[in-house]
C-alpha positions in Angstrom: -0.1 0.0 -0.1 1.3 3.3 -0.9 1.5 6.2 1.7 -1.3 8.3 0.1 -3.7 5.4 0.4 -3.7 5.5 4.2 -4.8 9.1 4.3 -8.6 9.6 4.5 -9.0 12.6 1.9 -11.2 14.9 3.9 -11.0 18.3 2.3 -8.5 20.9 1.1 -6.5 23.0 3.6 -8.5 25.2 5.9 -6.6 28.1 7.4 -8.3 29.5 10.3 -11.7 27.8 10.2 -14.5 30.0 11.5 -16.4 30.1 15.0 -20.0 29.9 14.9 -21.5 31.8 17.6 -25.3 31.6 19.3 -26.0 34.6 21.4 -22.5 35.8 21.2 -21.1 32.5 22.7 -18.8 30.2 20.6 -20.5 26.8 19.8 -17.2 24.9 18.4 -14.9 24.5 15.7 -14.5 22.1 12.8 -12.5 19.2 13.9 -11.6 18.4 10.5 -7.7 18.6 10.0 -7.0 22.3 9.3 -3.7 22.0 7.3 -4.7 19.4 4.6 -4.0 15.7 4.6 -1.0 16.2 2.3 0.9 17.8 5.2 -0.1 14.8 7.4 1.1 12.3 4.7 4.3 14.3 4.6 4.5 14.1 8.5 4.0 10.2 8.5 6.6 9.8 5.8 9.1 11.6 7.6 8.4 9.9 11.0 8.9 6.5 8.8 12.2 8.2 7.5 13.3 8.9 11.0 12.4 5.6 12.2 14.4 3.8 9.7 17.7 6.2 10.2 17.3 5.1 14.0 16.8 1.6 13.4 13.4 1.7 14.9 10.5 -0.6 13.4 7.6 0.9 15.3 6.6 4.4 17.0 3.3 4.1 19.4 1.6 7.3 20.4 -1.2 7.8 23.0 -3.6 10.6 22.5 -1.2 13.9 23.1 0.1 16.7 21.3 2.0 14.2 19.1 -0.9 12.1 18.2 -2.6 15.3 17.2 0.5 16.3 15.4 0.6 13.1 13.0 -3.2 12.6 12.9 -4.8 16.0 12.9 -7.0 15.2 16.1 -6.4 14.3 19.8 -9.3 12.1 21.2 -8.1 12.5 24.6 -6.9 9.8 27.1 -9.3 7.9 29.3 -9.1 4.4 31.0 -10.1 3.1 27.1 -6.7 2.6 25.2 -6.7 4.2 21.9 -3.1 3.8 20.2 -1.5 5.1 17.3 1.0 2.9 15.8 3.5 4.1 12.9 5.6 1.3 11.5 8.6 2.2 9.6 7.4 0.3 6.4 3.8 -0.1 6.5 0.6 2.1 7.0 -0.2 3.6 10.2 -3.1 2.0 12.5 -5.0 3.2 15.4 -6.1 0.9 17.8 -9.4 2.3 19.8 -12.7 0.8 20.9 -15.0 -0.3 18.7 -17.6 2.5 19.6 -15.0 5.1 18.9 -13.8 3.8 15.2 -16.1 6.2 13.3 -15.3 9.1 15.6 -11.6 8.4 14.9 -12.0 7.9 11.2 -14.1 11.1 10.8 -11.7 13.3 12.7 -8.0 11.8 12.0 -6.3 11.1 9.0 -5.7 7.7 9.2 -7.9 5.5 7.5 -7.2 2.2 9.3 -8.7 2.3 12.7 -9.1 -1.1 14.6 -11.8 -1.4 17.4 -11.9 -3.7 20.2 -15.2 -4.8 22.1 -15.8 -3.8 25.8 -15.5 -7.4 26.8 -12.0 -7.9 24.8 -8.5 -7.2 26.1 -7.3 -4.0 23.7 -3.5 -5.1 23.9 -4.3 -8.3 22.2 -4.9 -6.3 19.1 -1.9 -4.2 19.6 -0.1 -7.4 19.6 -1.5 -8.6 16.2 -1.1 -5.1 14.6 2.5 -5.0 16.0 3.9 -8.2 15.0 6.2 -10.9 16.8 9.4 -8.8 17.3 11.3 -5.5 16.7 12.3 -2.2 18.2 9.7 0.2 19.2 10.1 3.8 19.9 7.9 5.0 22.8 6.3 8.4 22.8 7.6 10.4 25.5 4.5 11.3 27.5 3.2 7.6 27.2 1.8 6.5 30.7 3.9 3.9 32.8 0.8 1.7 32.9 0.5 1.6 29.1 4.6 1.1 29.0 4.0 -2.1 31.3 1.1 -3.5 28.9 3.2 -3.1 25.9 6.0 -5.0 27.6 4.0 -7.8 28.6 2.0 -8.0 25.5 5.0 -7.8 23.4 8.1 -9.9 24.9 10.0 -10.0 21.8 10.3 -6.5 21.4 12.9 -4.1 22.5 11.9 -0.5 23.8 13.4 2.6 23.2 12.9 6.4 23.9 10.9 7.8 20.6 11.5 11.6 22.1 14.4 11.7 19.4 12.2 10.7 16.5 9.2 13.2 17.6 11.2 16.2 18.8 13.2 16.1 15.4 10.0 16.1 13.4 8.5 19.2 15.3 11.2 21.2 15.9 11.5 22.6 12.5 8.1 24.3 11.6 6.5 23.9 8.1 4.9 27.2 6.4 1.4 26.1 7.2 2.4 25.9 11.1 4.4 29.1 10.7 1.0 30.7 9.5 -1.2 29.4 12.3 1.5 30.8 14.9 1.6 34.2 13.1 -2.4 34.3 13.6 -2.0 33.5 17.3 0.8 35.9 17.8 -1.4 38.6 16.3 -4.5 37.7 18.1 -2.5 37.7 21.3 -1.0 41.0 20.4 -4.2 42.7 20.0 -5.7 41.2 23.0 -3.1 42.5 25.4 -3.1 45.9 23.8 -7.1 46.2 24.1 -6.7 44.7 27.9 -4.0 47.5 28.7 -6.5 50.1 27.2 -9.2 49.2 29.8 -7.1 49.1 32.8 -8.6 51.2 35.7 -7.8 51.8 39.3 -9.5 49.2 41.6 -9.1 46.4 39.3 -7.7 43.2 40.6 -5.2 40.7 38.8 -8.0 38.2 38.3 -10.2 41.0 37.0 -7.8 41.8 34.2 -7.0 38.0 33.6 -10.8 37.5 33.0 -10.7 40.6 30.9 -7.8 39.3 28.5 -9.3 36.1 27.9 -12.4 37.7 27.0 -10.5 39.7 24.4 -8.8 36.6 23.2 -12.2 34.5 22.7 -13.3 37.8 20.8 -10.8 37.2 18.3 -11.6 33.3 17.8 -8.2 32.6 19.7 -8.8 30.9 23.1 -6.3 31.5 25.9 -5.3 33.3 28.8 -2.0 34.4 30.8 -0.4 35.9 34.1 -1.6 39.1 35.1 0.8 41.0 37.8 0.8 44.1 39.3 3.5 46.0 41.3 5.7 43.9 43.4 3.7 40.9 42.2 5.7 41.2 38.8 8.8 40.2 40.6 7.4 36.6 40.8 8.5 35.0 37.1 5.0 32.9 37.6 3.2 34.9 40.0 -0.6 35.9 40.5 -3.4 36.3 40.8 -3.3 38.1 44.1 -5.9 40.0 46.0 -4.4 43.2 45.6 -6.1 46.1 43.6 -4.5 48.2 40.8 -3.2 51.8 41.9 -1.7 54.4 39.7 2.1 54.6 39.2 3.0 51.1 39.2 4.1 48.1 37.0 1.8 45.9 35.2 3.1 42.8 33.7 1.0 40.5 31.3 2.3 37.1 30.1 -0.3 35.8 27.6 -0.5 33.0 24.9 -3.5 32.0 23.0 -4.2 29.3 20.0 -5.3 29.2 16.6 -6.0 25.9 15.2 -3.9 24.1 17.7 -1.0 26.5 17.5 0.0 28.9 19.9 1.8 32.2 21.0 3.6 33.4 24.0 4.1 37.0 24.6 5.0 39.1 27.5 4.4 43.0 27.8 5.3 45.0 31.0 4.2 49.0 31.3 4.0 51.5 33.8 0.4 52.4 34.8 0.4 55.9 35.5 1.7 59.4 34.2 5.3 58.8 34.1 7.6 55.7 34.7 10.2 56.0 37.4 13.8 56.2 36.4 14.3 53.0 37.8 11.9 51.4 36.1 13.2 53.1 32.6 16.7 51.9 33.4 15.8 48.2 34.1 13.3 48.1 31.1 15.9 49.0 29.1 18.6 46.7 30.0 15.9 44.1 29.6 15.3 45.4 25.9 19.0 45.6 25.3 19.3 42.0 26.5 16.9 40.8 24.2 18.4 42.6 21.2 21.6 40.8 22.1 20.0 37.6 22.0 18.6 38.2 18.3 21.5 39.7 16.8 24.0 37.2 18.1 22.0 34.0 17.0 23.2 32.8 13.2 21.5 30.0 11.4 23.1 26.7 11.4 25.8 28.1 13.8 24.7 29.4 17.2 23.7 27.2 20.2 20.7 27.5 22.0 23.0 28.0 25.2 25.0 30.7 23.5 21.6 32.8 22.7 21.0 32.6 26.5 24.6 33.7 27.2 24.3 36.7 24.9 21.4 37.8 26.7 22.6 37.0 30.2 25.8 39.0 29.7 24.0 42.3 28.8 22.0 42.0 32.4 25.1 40.7 34.1 27.3 43.3 33.0 24.7 46.1 34.2 24.7 44.7 37.6 21.3 42.5 37.7 22.6 39.2 37.0 21.2 37.9 40.1 17.7 39.0 39.1 17.7 37.1 36.1 16.3 33.8 37.3 15.1 31.7 34.7 16.2 30.5 31.1 16.1 32.9 28.0 13.4 31.0 26.1 11.8 28.0 24.8 10.6 26.4 21.5 7.1 27.1 20.8 4.6 25.4 18.4 1.7 23.2 19.3 2.9 23.0 23.0 3.5 26.4 24.8 6.5 25.0 25.9 8.5 22.7 23.7 11.9 22.1 22.5 14.4 23.5 21.8 15.3 25.2 25.4 17.4 28.4 25.2 19.4 27.4 28.4 22.9 26.9 29.3 24.1 23.3 28.5 21.7 22.9 25.6 24.2 22.4 22.4 21.1 22.1 20.0 22.1 24.6 17.1 19.4 26.9 15.8 18.6 25.6 12.5 16.1 27.7 9.9 12.4 27.0 10.9 12.9 26.6 14.4 10.6 28.9 16.4 11.7 30.2 20.1 10.9 32.7 22.6 13.2 35.6 23.5 12.0 36.5 27.2 15.1 38.1 29.1 13.8 39.5 32.8 14.9 41.1 35.9 13.3 40.5 39.0 13.6 42.3 42.3 11.6 41.1 44.9 9.7 43.4 47.0 10.0 46.1 44.3 8.9 45.0 40.6 9.9 43.0 37.6 10.0 43.4 34.0 10.1 40.8 31.3 9.8 41.3 27.7 9.0 38.4 25.6 8.6 38.1 21.9 8.3 35.3 19.5 11.0 34.5 17.0 12.0 32.5 13.9 15.3 31.3 12.8 15.5 32.0 9.2 18.6 31.2 6.6 19.2 35.0 7.0 19.1 35.1 11.0 16.3 35.5 13.4 13.1 36.9 12.2 11.1 38.3 15.1 7.5 37.2 14.5 5.8 39.5 17.3 6.1 43.2 17.5 8.8 44.4 19.6 8.0 47.3 21.9 10.4 50.4 21.6 12.8 51.2 24.7 11.7 53.8 26.9 
C-alpha cells in the first residue's frame, strides 16, 4: 500500500476555520484536520524515515500533542486504550474502542482504525498489529501503565525512547505551521493591547486576567495569561493576588492564545500611571538590550541555544542585575506553549532555519517590581525574524 492510500482525504487546506456563535457564545470549531491531508502524509513519511534512520521498527503514540501532530486530532485519554501505531515500512494503524472507530475516522487522517469490544483485551489487538518482534519507539508522554502493558504483550520487542523521533520532526516548523503561529501571535498582541487600554484603578489581577481571556475569545483565539501588578511582577510565575490596581505602578501580562492548535507566548510590561520611575526605565531598557543581544547574536546553523542565553545574560550581568535574571532565556514554541529547543545553558542544539522560539529576558527584584519582555522569534536562513512586534525602549 502506498502512503497516500492510508490518508482519508477529508478536504483541502483550511486555515483558520470560522467559529459559529449563538447568542454571542462560541459553539465550536470543525475538528477536520486544518492543514490538509497532504501535510499529514508528509509528517507520517518523515516519521517513517526517522524510524528507519534510527533503526526503529515502530513508533507508538497515545492521545497527546504528538498524536494530533500526526493525525490532525487528539481524542483525549481515558481508561479505554487508544493507540496510534506508525510502522517504519507499513501504513499506520489506530487501535481504539469499537464505538470510537467512526469518530476516529471522521476526525483523523488515518483510515485504518481497528476497534476492540468492551469485553476484549485491547492489547491483544495491539500485539497483532505490531507483529512478533522488533524495536519500538515509545512516545515520551506515554503512561507508565501503557508501557508495562506493552512490555507484557510484546515480549519479543525492545523498547527505546521515541522522543528523538518526535522532537526532530516537530522542531522545524513548516510554512503551514508558521502561518498559524503568526495568526495566534496577532490575536494575542491585539488582546494584550486591548486589555491594557481598559485598565482602571481598583481592578484586581483576576479581573484583568478574565478581561484578557474575553479579548482573546472575541478574536477566535482562546487563551489567557498571567497578570501581575507592582511587587507581584517580581515573581516570574506569580498571580493572581488579591491586591487592587493603583496608579504609578508596574503591570506585567504574560499571555498566549491558540489558532487551530498552534500557540503564541508574549509578555509585555508597562507602567500604569503618568510617568515611569527612573529605575523602571533603567531596568526596562536593560532587559530590552538583552533581548536585542540574543536576536543579533543568533546565526543559522552556527549558534547553539546556550549561546543565545549567554548573549542576553551577559548584558544583564554587565549592568549589575545578573542575580535577578532567574530563568532560562526562552523555549521552543508550536503546538505546545513550551517545547524543545530550550534556550538554556548546557543545550548545545544548533538553531536551524524553521525553529520558532521565545526570547524573554527578565529582571525580578523581590519587594519592588519585575520586568520581562517576551517576543516570538523564528530562525531563518538570514538570521532571526521576530514574528511579534517588539515594543520600543523607554
